[in-house]
N, C-alpha and C positions, 0 to 999 in steps of 0.2 A: 504494500500500500504506500503510495506516494502522498505525503502530506505537505501542504504549504501553510498550515495553521501553526502558530507558535506554541511551544510546549506549555507556556503559562496558561494560555487559553484552554488547551486540552486538559490540563490539570483541573481547571475550574469546571469543565464539563463533567469530569469524573467525580469531583466533589459533589456536584449537584445531583448526579445520578444516584450516588450513595445516599444523599439526603432524602431523595424521593423514596428510595427503597426502604429506608429506616422509618419514614413517616407511614408508609402503607402497612408495614409490618405491625407498627404500633396501633394503627387504626383498626386492623383486624383483631388484634389482641384486646383492645379496649372494647370493641363491640362484643366479643365473646364474654368479657367480664361484666357486661351490662352497664358500662359507663355512658353509653348513648343508645337510643332506640332508632327505629327505622331500619336502615341498612347502610352499607358502604360498598363501593365497587372498586376493588384494588386494581392498580395498573402495573403490578409487579411483572417484570419481563418486558415492559414497554417503555422503560425510562429513556431510552435512546431517542425516541421520537420527540418527546417533550423538550428535551435538552437541545438536541440538534436543531430543531425548528426554531425554538426561542432565540437561539444564538444568531439567527438570520434576521431578526427583527430589530427595529428601533424601539426605544422605551415607550414612545407614544403610539406605536402600532397596537392594534386592538385584537384581543383574543376571545373566542367563545369556545367552550368545551362541553363535553357530555357529562353525565353523572360520574364517569370514570375520569374526573378532571383534577384531582389533587396535584398530580405531577405537573400538569400544565400551569397551575397556579404558582407552584414553587419555582418552576423554571422561569416564569414571568417576573419573579422577584417577590412574591408574597411571603409574609412572615410566617414561618411554621407555627409559632406560638398562637397567632390569631387564627390560623387555619384549624389547628387542633381544638382551640376553644370553640370555634364554630361547629365542629363535629359534635362537641359535647353540648351545643346549644347554650353557650354562655354569653353574657353581655359583652365580654371582651372579644368575641369572635369577629371576624372580618365583615360579617353581615349582621352583627348585633345579636347573634343567636337565633335569627329568624330563618336562616337558610339550611343549616345542617349540612350533611355530607353532599347532598345532591343538588343544592341550589345556592352554593356560596359564590361570592364575587369579591373583587377587590378593585374598585373603580380607580383608586389612586395609582394602581399599577396597570391600568387599562386592561385588566382581566375582567371581562364583562359577564362572567358567570357560567356556571354549569347548568345543565338542563336535564330534567328527569324524563322528558317526553322525547322519544326517539325521533330525530330529525327536526324537531320543532325549532331548534335554534339556528338551523341553516338559513332559512329565509330572513330571520332577524339579522344575522350577520350580513346577508346580502343587502338588506336595507341600510345598515350602517355603512357598508362600502359605497352604496349609492350616495349617501349623504356626504361622505368624504369626497367623492368625485365632484358633487355640486359645489362643495365648499372650497375645492381646490387646495386642500390642506396637506397634500402629499402623504397622507396616512394610508396604511394598508391594513385590511382586516383579514385575520386568519381564523378559520373555523375547523375544529376537529370533530370527527364523527366516525362511527364504526361501519363495518361492511353491511350490517343490517340496515342502517339508515340510508344506504345507497339504493335501497329498494322502495323507499317511501316517496310519495308524490311530491312532498315539499323539496326533496333533493332535486328532482328533475325540473320542477318549476324554477327553482333558484338558478340552476345551471342555464336554463333557457334565457331568463331575463338578464342574468349577469353577463352572459356571452353577448347578447344582443346590445346591451348598453355599455359593454366594456368597463365594468366596474372593477376597482382595485381589490379583488377578493382572491384569497388562496384557500382552496378547499383541501384539507388533509384527511384522507381516509386511513384510519388505523385498522387495517385488515388483519385481525387476529385469528381468522378462520372459523369463528363462531358468532352467531347472532343469538345471544343467550345460550341455547343448547343446540341450535340448528347449525350443522356444518355448512360453510359457505357454498360448497359444491351442490348442496341440495336446494339452495335458494337463489343462486345467481348462475345463469347459463354461460356468462362470459368467464373466460379463464382469469381475467384480471378486471377489477373494478374500473381501472383507469381507461379501459376500452370505451366506457360510456361517454367519455369526453368527446369522442369522435362525432357522435350524433348531434353535438351542439356546437361544433366547430370551435372548440376551445383547446388550449394546450393541455397535455397530460403527460405525466412521467411516473414510472413505478420504481421505487427504490427499496433497498434492504432496510427495513425499519428497525433492525437490531444493530445497526451501525450508525452512530451519531454523526459521523463525517458524511456518509452518504445522504442521510436525511438533511443535514445542513446544506449540502451542495444543491440538492433538489429543491428545497424550500427557498434558498437564497436566489436561485434563478427565477423561481415563480414570483418572489417578492419584487425582484428587480423589474420583471415584466409588468407587474401590476403598477408599480410606482411610475413606470415610464408611460403609462396610459395604454398599454397593449392588452388589457383585460385580464380575466381570471385564469387560473390554472388548477387542474385537479392533480394532486400529488397522492399517489397510493403508496403507503408504507406497509410492506409485508412484515408481520410480526407474530407474536404468540401471546396467549393468555394463560398464565400458570394456574390461577385459581378459577373456580367456577364463576358464574356470572356476578354473584354478589356475596357479601359476607354471611348472608342468611344460609347459604349453602357452601361457604368457603371451605376449601379442603382439596384433597387430591382427586383427580379424575378417576372414574371407574377403571379406565384403561391405564394401568400404572406404567406400562411400557411406553405408551404415547406421552405420558406426562414426563417421564425421564428423558425421552428424546427431545422434548421441548426445552428442558432445562440445560441441555448441552449447548444451546445457543443463547444462554444467558448473556445479555448485552454488557453487563458490568465486567465479569472476568475476561470476556472476549476483548473488550476495549482496553483492559489492563495489559493484555498481551501486546497490543499496539503501542501503548504508552511505554512499556519497558523497552521496546525496540527503539523508541525515541529518546531513551536515556533517562527516563524517570524511574527512580528507585522503588522497590517494593515497600520500603519503609515509608515513603511518602504516600503511596497508595493505601497502606494500612492506616496511616494517620487520617486520611480522608474518611475511611470507614468508621474509625473510632470517634472522630469529631462529629460525624453525622448522628451516631447513636447518642452522643452527649447532648447535641442540640435538640433531638427529639425527646430525650428524657426530660430536659428542661421544659419543652413544649407541653408535655402531658402534665407535668407538675403545675405549670402555669394554668392550664385549662381546668384542672381539678380544683384548684384554689380560687378560681374566679366565680363570681356570683351568677346565678341565673337571672334572666330579665324579670323585673318585678311585675306583678299583675297590673299595676297602675300604668305601665308602659305598653299595654296591649295594643293601643291605637297608634303608637309611634310608627312612622314610615308608611302609614296607610293614606293613600292619596284620594281615594273615592269610596 
């Protein structure tokens, strides 16, 4: 692999990937211990997408994510303490305890929220991208979604209008092979989701979603195209999902052999091999892992010690 990215930047990517992994592991553990209700959808095994894509953005570029969006929020710069507090529905959470795991946002970081309804956020992102074009503010909007969402009408409608109006939108499909429990090959006749871009005359690229460098290069080209006024791009990231759909059923897959096969493409140790080839020591990589665990330990302590929203505040943030 030939890299033109400086080692300091690569180290930062590794550190953030470790932070996301530690956050998700704690989120699953906290759910099992009853620290919060509802559910949570871990992105373990998909950290390379969030980190590689975020590195291609400007701080003022906007991001929308699915209910599996904690990693995207962290990669966009959100504070793990406030994110963990939000999962536990505390007043110190990034959404004041109103959003929980599946509806959190951090507007200060231009992370415009996760969404629990499959594909519902895609047209919202398209609308924001259209607003950016009209305002001529040079911002790009990125929206993440799964392979299942690419079968929804909202996806096709957004592709159609975004391509027609050449809005600065980057659509990132995280194809982990399953829509809840349905294998992709049983739901999508195309070999690749990115093939669907052809029907709307927009650019499309398929990348290795377990390689942050490949993701970064694919998304960076799409962001450049959008910022230049050349319209949207569909970026498909081939990846895996270690856990089942959500923490309610989190655990190993029934097919243990398949689960182990997926874990051999774990993006973190795979990326570490590349980093060692670039001269980064194992000691440094271990420090990143240890620091991530420390940060997340502090985050859960902060969340547990924070207060829940008071009954008197029930009408706060209600606009109608």
